[in-house]
LUMTOR-394400 format. One record per residue (C-alpha): x, y, z. Coordinates in steps of 0.02 Angstrom, whole numbers, plus 50000, padded with zeros to 5 digits. Layout:
XYZ
...
***
This chain:
452174280246596
451714280946398
451074295146325
450344297646160
450004314346074
448674318445979
448944332845859
450214341245793
450074360845816
450584372245957
449734364446078
450054349546058
451954354846032
451494361146231
450934346046273
452414336146228
453504348446313
452524346546456
452774325946475
454384326746427
454914338546582
454124325946715
455384309846762
454594294246703
453584300446564
453994294146394
453034303746235
453004286746127
451944290345989
451104306245902
449484307945763
448914323645677
448244326445521
449614335645444
451014323245417
452574334045420
452024343945576
451804327545656
453284318345603
454364336145664
453374333745826
453694314545844
455764318445812
455834333245944
455064319846066
456084304246008
454404297245982
453404284945844
452374294545698
451004287045636
449744288845489
448174285945552
447204285245729
446944267245715
448884263445711
449224276645843
448024268845974
448904250245921
450464256545989
450704251746184
450434268046286
449714270846460
448924290046436
448394301346255
448484321746283
447374326446145
447774343946073
446784341545917
445284354645851
444094353345966
442704348045882
443584331545854
444024329546044
442444318646086
442794305845958
444414304745991
444424301746189
443094289646162
444104280246027
445624280346148
444444274846298
443814260046215
445714254046196
445934254346392
446804270646391
446874287846508
446514302046421
446954318746467
446174331546341
446554350946300
445054362246345
443584362346294
443414342546341
442244345446180
441074358846108
439284352046166
438824342046332
437904329346226
439654324146168
440394327746333
439174315346421
439594304046278
441684302846350
441064302646531
439804286946502
441124278946407
442684282446514
441554275446677
440934258546567
442944255446544
443614262046699
444634274246662
445184293246704
444864308346579
445464324046621
445524341146530
447004353946545
446084368946637
447994373746723
447294387746823
446744373946932
448534371046985
449204391946967
449944393247124
449284411247162
447424404747095
447384390647224
447714401347367
446414414647303
445144399147321
445624393247480
445634412347537
443594407047457
443534392247542
443984398347712
442944411147718
444114425347736
443304436447623
441474433847737
440094431147639
440454431847451
439544448047367
440414449047186
441414441347076
442114444846891
443204439846747
443954449246608
444764442146441
445174458146332
446444448646198
446924455546045
447244440945894
447544447845741
446474441445577
447874430645522
447564419845673
445894414945615
446334416845416
447754405445425
446884392045533
445564379145441
444764377645598
445084391845729
443364401745714
442124387745640
440594383945708
440914363345704
442654362445740
442934377245864
441254376845948
441044393145977
442174410045974
442914419546095
441934410546237
442144391046210
444194394146141
445004409046240
443774412046375
443314398246431
444874395746538
444154409646651
442454405146659
443394388146720
444034397446851
442714406646897
441584391146941
443024380247018
443264396347119
441534402247157
440234388747126
438734384747013
437954397346918
435924396946927
435714410346807
436374419146669
436084432246532
437124435146414
437514444346236
438674439146096
439284450245936
440794446845794
441224466045818
442964462645699
443444445445621
442794434845479
442254421145580
440584413745585
440854413145781
440854426645902
442364437045943
441444448546074
440344441046227
439624449146389
438734440746516
437674442046688
437864427946812
436944421346959
437874412547074
437004398247209
437824406447337
436824420747298
438294431647239
438274438847072
439634440546942
440084449446787
441044442946613
441644449946471
442804443246336
443574446246157
444834447046032
444484461345974
445254470846096
446724480146029
448024478246081
447664466146201
447674466346400
447654458146549
446834444046600
445934449246772
444944440346893
444154449647056
443274441347207
442484452547329
441464446147499
440674455847651
442754455947726
443914458247574
444494456847398
445714446547302
446414453047118
447144441947002
448044447346843
448794439746702
449684444046562
448744442446402
449144425346339
449974424246147
449024410546036
450664402046069
451154395546225
452824396346272
452974391746444
452364371446470
452454374446657
450604373446680
450244361346588
451604351546665
450764352946824
449094346146747
449894331446702
450914329146838
449114329146942
448294316546814
449954302446839
449564305647022
447754302647011
448124286646911
449184281447017
448064280647165
446414280547085
446064296547134
445274311847053
446294324246942
446154343246967
444894342146824
444274326246780
442814325146632
441314328946752
441994344746789
442754349846618
440774347646557
440244364446686
441114377646593
440464370446423
438784368546500
438994388246543
439524393346382
437974384446306
436864393646417
437564410246360
437664406546178
435454400746235
435164417846306
436124428346183
434804419346049
433354424946134
434164444346171
434964439346343
433574431446427
433804423446599
434534405446564
434634391846681
436134381546645
***
């Protein structure tokens, strides 16, 4: 299976390392706006570096992994889909549901698969946690909570051309860091029917939120509480709790650094996606599933614009 890497930043390096760890997978092409970084990534992967998106997409390949800034994900995904290529996109699939709907429509017409890197859905501990919920071992769902209280230093935003910008990051801590946890809560607990949220910029010099809190109402009748920040010094473990009438489960994970060192989670996502291609199955997170967390974040932003009033995603 031949994979092309779109993007040359830290997460694209993770995609390349994850792909190269899989037997029978070859990274064949790299394109990124930073030519030096793209060339270095291509050398490490034994791939060809391309100076334009068109030249990149013209090289024979089967799958494109996109790790570019979030606000261009849909444009690049659509360009690849129109070439008949399968696409696996770093979260979020894009920064608006409108653009995600464009991707879904194009992929349906082309008959190709689009997936999203939400590696929590294949993390063994979280898979076991979801199984307990699905099998009713916790009784009737009562409460769920997610906490992403991390810290990013000022240079994390200052030294980036796109992080913390409305047009390329799509938002702040919700759309970038905390979207993993929101996706996991939706995957575990089911759809949210109503949300009330507030956002603020408490520390960083950015035009998006670095802090957010939300109250969730799930279709199951359970309530949820969510809090997230990149201004919570010194940074704390990510925590997910689910409580039912007969039991509770808690999952903690060390605060994720900006640079992903362990590519095993992304490797599982690629392996799952390749299996879906071979069997014509559905990947762990396809485009329609990847849309759900962005829709919820849009609803939180809408609620925040109305002083925390309830919104239906």
